[in-house]
C-alpha positions in Angstrom: -28.4 11.3 -6.8 -27.1 7.9 -5.7 -26.9 5.9 -8.9 -30.2 4.1 -8.3 -32.0 6.2 -10.9 -31.4 5.5 -14.5 -32.3 9.0 -15.7 -29.3 11.0 -14.2 -27.0 8.1 -15.3 -28.2 8.2 -18.9 -28.0 12.0 -18.9 -24.4 12.0 -17.6 -23.3 9.2 -19.9 -24.7 11.2 -22.9 -22.8 14.3 -21.8 -19.6 12.5 -21.2 -19.7 10.7 -24.6 -20.1 14.1 -26.3 -17.1 15.6 -24.5 -14.6 12.7 -24.4 -12.3 11.5 -27.1 -12.5 8.0 -28.6 -9.5 7.0 -26.4 -11.6 7.1 -23.2 -14.5 4.9 -22.2 -17.7 5.5 -20.2 -18.9 2.5 -18.2 -22.4 2.4 -16.7 -23.9 -1.1 -17.0 -23.9 -3.5 -14.1 -21.5 -5.8 -15.9 -19.1 -3.0 -16.6 -19.2 -1.7 -13.0 -18.9 -5.1 -11.3 -15.1 -4.9 -10.9 -15.4 -1.5 -9.3 -17.9 -2.7 -6.6 -15.5 -5.4 -5.4 -13.6 -4.6 -2.2 -11.9 -6.3 0.8 -13.5 -4.2 3.5 -16.9 -5.8 3.5 -18.6 -2.5 2.6 -21.3 -1.9 0.0 -20.1 0.0 -3.0 -22.5 2.2 -5.0 -20.5 2.9 -8.1 -22.8 4.1 -10.8 -20.5 5.5 -13.5 -16.9 5.1 -14.4 -14.8 6.9 -16.9 -11.7 5.1 -18.1 -9.3 7.7 -19.2 -7.2 6.9 -22.2 -6.1 10.5 -23.0 -5.0 13.0 -20.4 -6.9 15.8 -22.1 -10.1 14.0 -21.2 -9.5 14.5 -17.5 -10.1 18.3 -18.0 -13.3 17.5 -19.9 -14.7 15.5 -17.0 -13.7 18.1 -14.4 -15.2 20.9 -16.5 -18.5 19.0 -16.9 -18.6 18.4 -13.1 -18.1 22.2 -12.6 -20.9 23.0 -15.0 -23.6 21.3 -12.9 -25.7 24.5 -12.7 -26.2 24.4 -16.5 -26.3 20.7 -17.1 -28.5 19.8 -14.2 -26.4 16.7 -13.6 -24.6 16.8 -10.2 -21.6 14.6 -9.6 -18.2 14.5 -8.1 -15.0 12.9 -9.4 -13.0 10.2 -7.6 -9.6 9.4 -9.3 -8.0 6.0 -8.9 -4.7 4.7 -10.2 -5.4 0.9 -10.4 -8.0 0.7 -7.7 -6.0 -2.0 -5.8 -6.0 -0.2 -2.5 -6.8 -3.5 -0.8 -8.0 -3.2 2.8 -8.2 0.6 2.8 -10.8 1.5 0.1 -10.1 -0.7 -2.9 -11.7 1.3 -5.8 -14.5 2.9 -3.8 -15.2 6.6 -3.3 -16.5 8.3 -0.1 -19.2 10.1 -2.0 -22.3 8.3 -3.5 -22.4 10.9 -6.3 -18.9 10.2 -7.4 -17.9 9.2 -10.9 -14.9 7.0 -10.7 -12.1 8.4 -12.8 -10.0 5.3 -13.7 -6.5 6.3 -14.7 -5.1 2.8 -15.1 -4.8 3.1 -18.9 -2.4 6.0 -18.4 0.7 3.9 -18.0 3.5 5.6 -19.8 7.0 5.3 -18.4 9.8 7.7 -19.3 13.5 7.5 -18.4 14.6 11.0 -17.7 18.2 10.1 -16.9 19.4 6.5 -17.0 22.7 7.4 -15.2 20.9 9.1 -12.3 17.9 6.8 -12.3 15.3 9.4 -12.7 12.0 8.1 -14.2 8.5 9.6 -14.8 5.5 7.4 -14.4 1.7 7.9 -14.9 -0.9 6.6 -12.5 -1.5 3.2 -14.2 2.1 2.1 -14.1 2.3 -1.0 -11.9 5.2 -2.5 -10.0 5.5 -5.2 -12.7 5.2 -2.8 -15.6 8.1 -0.7 -14.2 10.1 -3.9 -13.6 9.5 -5.1 -17.2 10.5 -1.6 -18.6 13.7 -1.7 -16.6 14.5 -5.2 -17.8 13.6 -4.5 -21.4 16.0 -1.5 -21.5 18.6 -3.2 -19.4 18.5 -0.5 -16.7 19.9 -1.8 -13.4 17.5 -0.2 -10.9 15.3 -1.4 -8.1 11.5 -1.0 -8.3 10.0 0.5 -5.1 8.0 -2.6 -4.4 5.5 -3.3 -1.7 3.8 -6.5 -0.4 0.6 -5.5 -2.2 1.8 -7.3 -5.3 2.9 -6.8 -8.9 -0.4 -5.3 -10.2 -0.4 -2.2 -7.9 0.3 1.4 -8.8 3.7 3.0 -8.2 2.1 6.5 -8.2 -0.8 5.5 -6.0 1.4 4.0 -3.3 3.7 7.1 -3.3 0.7 9.5 -3.0 -0.6 7.4 -0.1 2.9 7.8 1.5 3.5 4.1 1.4 6.8 2.4 2.1 8.7 -0.8 1.4 11.7 -2.8 2.4 14.1 -1.6 -0.4 16.8 1.1 0.4 14.4 4.0 -0.5 12.0 2.9 2.2 9.9 6.0 2.1 8.4 6.0 -1.4 7.1 9.6 -1.3 10.6 10.8 -0.2 11.9 9.4 -3.6 9.3 11.5 -5.5 10.9 14.7 -6.9 8.1 16.3 -8.9 4.4 16.0 -9.4 2.1 17.1 -12.2 -1.6 17.1 -12.3 -4.8 19.2 -12.5 -6.9 21.1 -10.0 -10.7 21.0 -10.1 -10.9 24.0 -12.4 -8.4 22.5 -14.9 -5.4 24.5 -13.7 -2.2 22.5 -14.2 0.0 22.0 -11.2 3.7 22.1 -11.4 6.6 23.6 -9.4 7.9 27.1 -9.5 11.2 25.7 -10.8 9.4 24.2 -13.8 7.7 27.5 -14.5 10.9 29.4 -14.4 13.0 26.9 -16.3 13.4 28.1 -19.9 15.4 25.1 -21.1 12.2 23.0 -21.4 13.9 19.8 -20.3 12.7 20.0 -16.7 15.9 18.4 -15.4 16.2 20.4 -12.2 12.5 20.0 -11.4 12.8 16.2 -11.8 15.9 16.0 -9.6 15.4 18.6 -6.9 12.5 17.7 -4.7 11.7 20.9 -2.9 11.7 23.4 -5.7 11.3 27.1 -4.9 8.9 28.9 -2.6 6.2 27.1 -0.5 6.5 23.3 -0.9 3.1 22.4 -2.4 3.8 18.8 -3.6 3.0 17.4 -0.2 -0.6 18.8 -0.5 -1.3 16.3 -3.3 -0.6 13.3 -1.0 -3.3 11.7 1.2 -5.7 14.5 0.0 -8.5 15.4 -2.4 -7.0 18.6 -3.8 -5.9 17.5 -7.3 -5.9 14.8 -9.9 -2.3 13.7 -10.2 -1.3 12.6 -13.7 2.4 11.9 -13.3 5.3 11.8 -10.8 9.0 11.8 -11.4 11.0 9.7 -8.9 14.5 8.5 -8.2 15.1 4.8 -8.3 17.9 3.1 -6.3 20.6 1.5 -8.5 21.1 -2.2 -8.2 23.8 -2.7 -5.5 27.0 -4.5 -6.3 26.2 -6.8 -3.4 23.1 -7.9 -1.6 22.5 -10.0 1.5 19.2 -10.7 3.3 19.4 -11.8 6.9 17.0 -13.7 9.0 17.4 -13.9 12.8 15.2 -16.3 14.6 14.2 -16.2 18.3 12.7 -19.4 19.7 11.4 -17.9 22.9 8.5 -15.5 23.1 10.3 -13.7 26.0 13.2 -12.8 23.7 11.3 -10.0 22.1 13.3 -7.3 24.0 16.6 -8.8 22.8 15.2 -8.9 19.2 14.1 -5.3 19.4 17.4 -4.1 20.7 19.3 -5.9 17.9 17.1 -4.3 15.3 17.6 -0.9 16.9 21.4 -1.3 16.9 21.4 -2.5 13.3 19.4 0.4 12.1 21.3 3.0 14.1 24.8 1.6 13.4 24.4 0.5 9.8 22.3 3.4 8.4 22.8 3.7 4.7 23.7 0.0 4.3 20.7 -1.7 5.8 17.3 -1.3 4.3 14.1 -1.6 6.3 13.9 -4.3 8.9 10.8 -6.3 9.9 10.0 -8.1 13.1 7.3 -10.7 12.7 5.6 -12.9 15.3 4.9 -16.6 14.9 1.2 -16.2 13.9 2.1 -13.7 11.2 4.7 -16.0 9.6 2.4 -19.0 10.0 -0.4 -17.4 8.0 2.0 -16.8 5.2 3.3 -20.4 5.2 0.6 -22.8 6.3 -3.2 -23.4 5.6 -5.6 -22.3 8.3 -6.0 -25.3 10.6 -9.6 -24.3 11.5 -10.5 -24.1 7.8 -10.9 -20.8 5.9 -14.6 -20.4 6.6 -14.2 -20.5 10.4 -14.3 -17.2 12.4 -12.0 -18.7 15.0 -8.5 -17.9 16.4 -5.9 -20.6 16.4 -5.3 -22.3 19.7 -1.8 -22.2 21.3 -1.6 -25.9 20.5 -2.4 -25.4 16.8 0.2 -22.6 16.6 2.8 -24.8 18.3 2.1 -27.7 16.0 2.3 -25.6 12.8 5.4 -23.8 14.1 7.1 -27.2 14.6 6.1 -28.4 11.1 7.3 -25.3 9.3 10.2 -24.4 11.7 8.7 -21.0 12.6 10.2 -19.3 15.7 8.4 -17.0 18.2 10.0 -14.0 16.5 11.6 -13.5 13.1 13.8 -10.5 12.1 14.1 -10.0 8.4 16.4 -7.3 6.9 18.6 -6.5 4.0 22.1 -5.2 3.4 23.0 -3.3 0.2 26.1 -1.8 -1.2 29.6 -2.5 -2.4 30.8 -6.0 -1.8 33.4 -5.0 0.8 30.8 -2.9 2.6 28.2 -5.6 2.6 30.7 -8.2 3.9 31.7 -5.9 6.7 28.1 -5.1 7.5 27.3 -8.8 7.6 30.0 -9.3 10.2 28.5 -6.5 12.2 25.0 -8.1 12.1 26.6 -11.3 13.4 28.3 -9.4 16.1 25.2 -7.5 17.2 23.1 -10.7 17.2 25.8 -12.7 19.0 24.4 -15.7 20.8 21.0 -14.1 21.4 19.1 -15.7 18.5 18.4 -19.3 18.0 19.2 -19.3 14.3 20.9 -16.9 11.9 20.4 -17.3 8.1 21.8 -15.2 5.3 20.3 -15.4 1.8 23.7 -15.9 0.1 24.8 -18.7 2.5 26.0 -22.1 1.4 23.1 -23.7 3.3 20.4 -21.9 1.2 22.3 -22.6 -2.0 22.6 -26.3 -1.1 18.9 -26.5 -0.2 17.9 -25.1 -3.6 20.2 -27.5 -5.4 18.9 -30.6 -3.5 15.2 -29.7 -4.2 15.9 -29.3 -7.9 17.2 -32.9 -7.9 14.3 -34.4 -6.0 10.8 -35.1 -7.4 8.3 -32.3 -6.9 6.1 -34.5 -4.6 8.8 -34.8 -2.0 9.5 -32.3 0.8 6.5 -30.2 0.0 6.7 -28.1 3.1 10.4 -27.4 2.6 9.7 -26.4 -1.0 7.0 -24.0 0.2 9.3 -22.5 2.8 12.1 -22.0 0.2 9.6 -20.5 -2.3 8.4 -18.0 0.4 12.1 -17.2 1.2 12.8 -16.6 -2.5 9.7 -14.5 -2.9 10.8 -12.3 0.0 14.3 -12.0 -1.4 12.8 -10.9 -4.8 10.9 -8.1 -3.1 14.1 -7.0 -1.2 15.9 -6.8 -4.5 13.2 -4.7 -6.1 11.4 -7.4 -8.0 7.6 -7.5 -7.5 6.2 -10.7 -6.0 3.0 -12.1 -4.5 4.7 -13.7 -1.5 2.8 -11.5 1.0 -0.7 -11.8 -0.5 -1.6 -15.3 0.8 -2.3 -13.7 4.2 -5.4 -12.0 2.7 -6.7 -15.5 1.8 -6.3 -17.0 5.3 -10.1 -16.9 5.8 -11.4 -17.1 2.3 -13.4 -20.3 1.8 -14.0 -19.6 -1.9 -10.5 -19.0 -3.3 -7.0 -20.2 -2.8 -3.8 -18.0 -3.2 -2.3 -20.1 -6.0 1.0 -18.4 -7.0 0.5 -19.6 -10.6 -2.1 -16.9 -11.2 -2.3 -13.1 -10.6 -3.9 -12.7 -7.2 -6.6 -10.1 -6.6 -7.9 -10.1 -3.1 -10.9 -7.9 -3.9 -12.0 -9.9 -6.9 -11.4 -13.2 -5.1 -13.6 -12.2 -2.2 -11.0 -11.8 0.6 -11.9 -10.0 3.7 -9.1 -7.6 4.8 -8.7 -4.5 6.9 -5.5 -2.9 8.1 -4.5 -1.5 11.5 -1.3 0.4 10.8 -0.3 2.6 13.7 3.1 4.3 14.4 4.8 3.0 17.5 8.0 4.3 19.2 11.0 2.1 18.7 11.2 1.3 22.4 10.9 -2.1 23.9 8.4 -1.2 26.6 6.1 0.6 24.1 6.3 -2.2 21.6 5.6 -4.9 24.2 2.6 -2.9 25.4 1.4 -2.7 21.8 1.8 -6.5 21.4 -0.3 -7.0 24.5 -2.8 -4.5 23.1 -3.2 -6.5 19.8 -3.2 -9.9 21.4 -5.9 -8.8 24.0 -8.3 -7.1 21.6 -8.2 -9.2 18.4 -9.2 -12.6 19.9 -12.2 -10.9 21.6 -13.6 -10.5 18.0 -12.4 -13.8 16.7 -9.6 -12.1 14.7 -6.1 -13.8 14.5 -3.6 -11.4 16.1 -0.8 -11.3 13.5 1.9 -8.8 14.2 4.6 -7.2 12.0 6.8 -4.3 13.0 8.4 -2.5 10.0 11.2 -0.1 10.9 10.9 3.4 9.3 13.9 4.7 11.3 15.7 3.5 14.4 13.4 5.6 16.5 10.0 4.7 14.9 8.2 1.6 13.6 4.9 1.1 11.8 3.0 -2.0 12.9 0.9 -3.5 10.1 -1.8 -5.7 11.6 -3.9 -7.5 9.0 -7.5 -8.0 10.1 -8.4 -11.0 8.0 -12.0 -12.3 7.9 -14.5 -14.3 5.9 -16.1 -11.6 3.8 -19.1 -13.8 2.9 -20.0 -14.1 6.6 -21.9 -11.0 7.8 -21.1 -11.7 11.4 -17.4 -12.0 10.7 -17.5 -8.7 8.7 -19.1 -6.9 11.7 -16.7 -8.4 14.1 -13.7 -7.4 12.0 -14.9 -3.8 11.7 -15.6 -3.7 15.5 -12.1 -5.1 16.2 -10.5 -2.4 14.1 -12.5 0.3 15.8 -11.4 -0.8 19.3 -7.8 -1.3 18.2 -7.7 2.3 17.0 -9.7 3.9 19.8 -7.7 2.2 22.6 -4.4 2.7 20.7 -4.9 6.4 20.3 -5.0 6.6 24.1 -1.4 5.3 24.1 -0.3 7.6 21.3 -0.3 5.0 18.6 -1.7 6.9 15.6 -2.2 5.2 12.2 -0.2 6.6 9.4 -3.2 6.1 7.0 -6.9 5.5 7.4 -9.6 3.7 5.4 -12.8 5.5 4.3 -14.9 4.7 7.4 -12.1 5.8 9.7 -11.6 9.1 7.9 -15.3 9.8 8.4 -15.4 8.8 12.1 -12.0 9.9 13.4 -11.3 13.2 11.7 -13.0 16.2 13.2 -13.7 19.3 11.2 -13.5 21.3 14.4 -9.8 20.6 14.9 -7.4 23.5 13.7 -5.5 21.2 11.4 -8.6 20.2 9.4 -9.9 23.7 9.5 -6.8 24.8 7.7 -7.1 21.9 5.3 -10.7 22.9 4.6 -9.7 26.5 3.7 -7.2 25.1 1.2 -9.9 22.8 -0.2 -12.3 25.7 -0.5 -9.7 27.8 -2.3 -8.7 25.1 -4.7 -12.0 23.2 -5.2 -14.9 25.4 -4.0 -17.5 23.1 -5.6 -16.0 20.1 -3.8 -15.6 18.2 -7.0 -12.6 16.0 -6.3 -13.2 13.1 -3.9 -15.5 14.7 -1.3 -14.7 13.4 2.1 -11.3 11.9 1.4 -9.1 13.0 4.2 -11.4 16.0 4.5 -14.0 15.9 7.3 -17.1 18.1 7.3 -16.7 19.8 3.9 -19.8 21.3 2.2 -21.6 19.1 -0.3 -21.8 20.0 -3.9 -24.7 22.5 -4.3 -27.8 21.2 -6.1 -28.4 22.7 -9.6 -31.2 25.0 -8.3 -29.1 26.4 -5.4 -26.7 29.2 -5.4 -23.1 28.1 -5.0 
């Protein structure tokens, strides 16, 4: 069954409508499914049925119906999504052509378990902006674990994908203390602590991450073993003081100095400094300036074009962006240390709470909007970055996805949706040692391979610890150009294959990469397959997601 036949679709829709409550919706028409076909990866989607869950009890009904394929004669798998905004990795698509998309975005309840400790429980549909609005409404002074993906993306989905951000709790899954959900047979998953606790308030379960006995919660991340219905997580309290710092290096050859400064800041100021980014000139330019070749062109900027835009927008060869959080006295002391570490090495040092920034904001407020347009854009970008650093969702990073989109502009006055707007985007996100020689070799790797395929080599290093960075390379292309799509996908393939030879392994993979890179013959995936077979023998939940070589769902006339 691939969704091309109306008969199985009609049969399934009828069965689902019989089983589901009035709170949930079954979508099967082309108009209803259009949004689920959209993606940034340039791949064809074959979504043929979606169930929008409005009642948690209905999840069990869908799973039970999928398990009953021998009796119903309708074979399908189930692919849960939180908001479907997994841009550049899969969007809302499933690996399996038989999959019914289980859209959990209407499950968006937020609970405050302890306002003093900052423990909150969220369902899959809770977005960064919804959590921010909840905190503001209830006057709770905590930071949202934001990402550059934007205000409309799921908190739970990002945590389960083991995402990270620039706020103090950089590792978002590390802040998750408990997980609840359902296995394929409807069994509820929760920790041994929750099962032993007779007080019924689940306080310990929601505050102590590792529980009792084998730690199983990690199995529900980057996997296809369960449908997660809620997570409880710890939020970081708003600090008394905050200061973002920007260190600029005018010369390309100063990268080693920049890397050493970041290493020192991370090592010496651990607990005060959040994550620190190192961005190259092309990466910052794509956030600030329009594409000089036009958004339809599959063409890399020339050195002259980059130099001209860098001069216009005052963009250095390398930019360090980081944050300091804590008590006022601590932040002031840490700020002095950052100045000491950077010394005379950088060409410019800017702090977000400096008098210069405050003066710039004041002057621009006095002048007519038509004046100093570039300076206004630069300050708006700076303010958007600061908002993210303070735990407030913002769209400041999303314009990069529109760099080669001839059909839509990233106007900040509207909610941006790269998939719906036709943006072409793939991600290369390998882990790289926090060592200057390894990072410079990686820079050469990206700058050599990307231009071969007409892809702009834009580089960001995000520190996870002082010993490790993740480099997020956005592969941006014109999705309406079939040649550009093919080139982008080929570029990603070579980046990964050559990078693996150097030990640069991506921390997450898109659907095509999962299918091509993960081998069922490797011991790790054999162990994973045994767990899958034990928990989901009919392979109902997201077949193929981080699970190579698993058996297909048996047809109705076959023995299981």
